[in-house]
N, C-alpha and C positions, 0 to 999 in steps of 0.2 A: 482338550483339543489333541492330546496324543504326543504331546511334546515333553520336554525335561528342561530344568535350570541346573546348572552347574556352576560352581565358583571356587575359585583357589584363590587364598590369602596369605600374605607373607607380612608379618609385623614389621613397622617402619618402611614397608616396599609398596604395598598396595594390594589392590584385589581385583581379579578378573572374574566377570559373569560372563556365561554363556546361554543363550537362550534357544533351544531348538523345537521349532514347530513346524511339522509336515505338512503342506500345503500343496494341492495340486496347481499346476500351471493350466491355465484355460486358455486353449489354441484358437478357441473362437473369437477372442479379444481383437479387435484391428485397431492399432494405433495410428492417427492420422499423422503424416508427416506434414510440416508446415508447409503453406505456400510459398512460391519465389517471393510475393510481397510481403506477406509475413515473416520472411525470413531477413529480408533486407530493411525491416524498420529502424529508423534512426530517431533518436532524439537529442542527438548532440547539439549543445548549445541552448537547449531549452532551460529556461529559468523556472524552477520549482519549488514554492513554498512548502515545507515539509512541517506540519503542526502534529509533532509527537511529543509526550511526554515521559515514554519509557526510553532510557538510555540506550540499551541494547537495541531496541525496534529502531530508534532512529540511527544507531550506527549502521546496523545493516540496512537500511534502506539508502542512507547516504553513500553506502560502498556501493551497493547496485546501481544508483543513478549515475555517480561519478564514474563508475568503471566504462559506462556508454557514452560519457562525454556530457551529461546533463549538469548545469549548475545548480548546486544545492542551497537553498536557504533555509537554515535552520530555524524555526520559529515556533516554539510553543504558543507564543503571544501573537497569533496570527491576525487577529483583528486589527492590533495597533502596528504591526510590520506591514499589511497590506494597506492600511491607512495613510501611512507615511511613505509609501512607496510612490514612484512616478507612474503615471498611466501606461500600461505596456511594459513596466518592469520585470514584472510577475507574469509568467505565461499560465501557470496552472498551480493548484493548491491541493496538495494530498493531506486531508484532515483526518486527524485519530478524532472517533467518536467519544469515547471514553477519557475526558481530560478532566484535570481538577479544576476548580472553578468554574470558568463559562466552558461547558462541554463543546464538542464540535457542531453539533447540531444547533445550537444557540449560536455559536460564532458563525455559522453559515448565515443564518437568518440577519445577524447585525451586518455581516459584509453585505448580503443582497439588498439590504435597506439604504446602504450608502449612496450618496448623490452623486459620487464619481461614476463617469462613462462607462467604465470597465467592471463596475460591481456585480451587475446583472448578467454578465456574459462570460466571465473568467471561469473555467471550468474547475469544480470542486469535487473532488474524489474521496468518499468516505472509505476510511479505513477503520474495520473492528472486528473483534473476534464476534459478536452478536451476527448470527447469519440467519435470523428468522425473517420471515415475510414483513412481519409489522415492523423490524428495526430498518429494513430495505425502504418500507413506504414512508417511515418518518424521516430517514434521510432525503429520500425525493421531495416529500412535501415541505422541507426545510430550504431546498433550494438547489441540494447536490446532483451532481450529474449522473453519479456512477457510485456503486456500493462494491468495495472488494472486502473479502473476508480474509482476516487473519488466521493462519499466518500466509503472508504474501508471497506468491511466487513471482521471481523476478521477471519472467517472460509477461506475466499478466500486467505487471506494472508498466513495463515499457511498451507493451501493446494497448493498453489503456490510455495512458498520455499521448501516444501518436495519434490514436481514433481521435481523441477530443480536438487537439491541434491541427487535424486534418481538415476537420469541420469547420475551423474558424474561417 
C-alpha cells in the first residue's frame, strides 16, 4: 500500500508505533447532514433492558444510553427480568444474539410466547457481530424488530430506539 510502520521502544517506559499509509481523499463523497428531526431525537426516560454478556460491551452501551437520559436495566437474564417486570415497566429490549446458555434468538422466542399483553409488542432489537443476511433473517423470524451490527454506533442505537418507541 506504499506505507511504512515505525516504532520506538524504551525498556520500562513503553513503545510507540506509527503506521503511515498514503490514501487519497475522494472529493466526490457526500456526507449527509442529519435532518432537524434526526438531530433532536430524544430517548430521555426510556427504560431499556440490555441483555449483554460481555462486560465491556455492556459498559459502553450503558454509558451511551445513560448519557442521553435513558434508564438502563442490566439484564443478561432477559427472560427472567422481563417475566418478573410489570407490564409497561420496560419500554424496549436490546438483545445480544450470542450469549451463553439461552442465546438472544431463543430468548426472543420465549419472550414472544409469553401470555402477558406486552410480550408480542415490546420492541426487541438484536445486537450482534454477525451481519450476514441469514443472521438478520433468523433474528426477524424469531420476533426481533431490528438487527444492529456490532460495533454499535451511539447515534444508530439512539435513532433505532426512538424509531420503535415513536411507532408504538
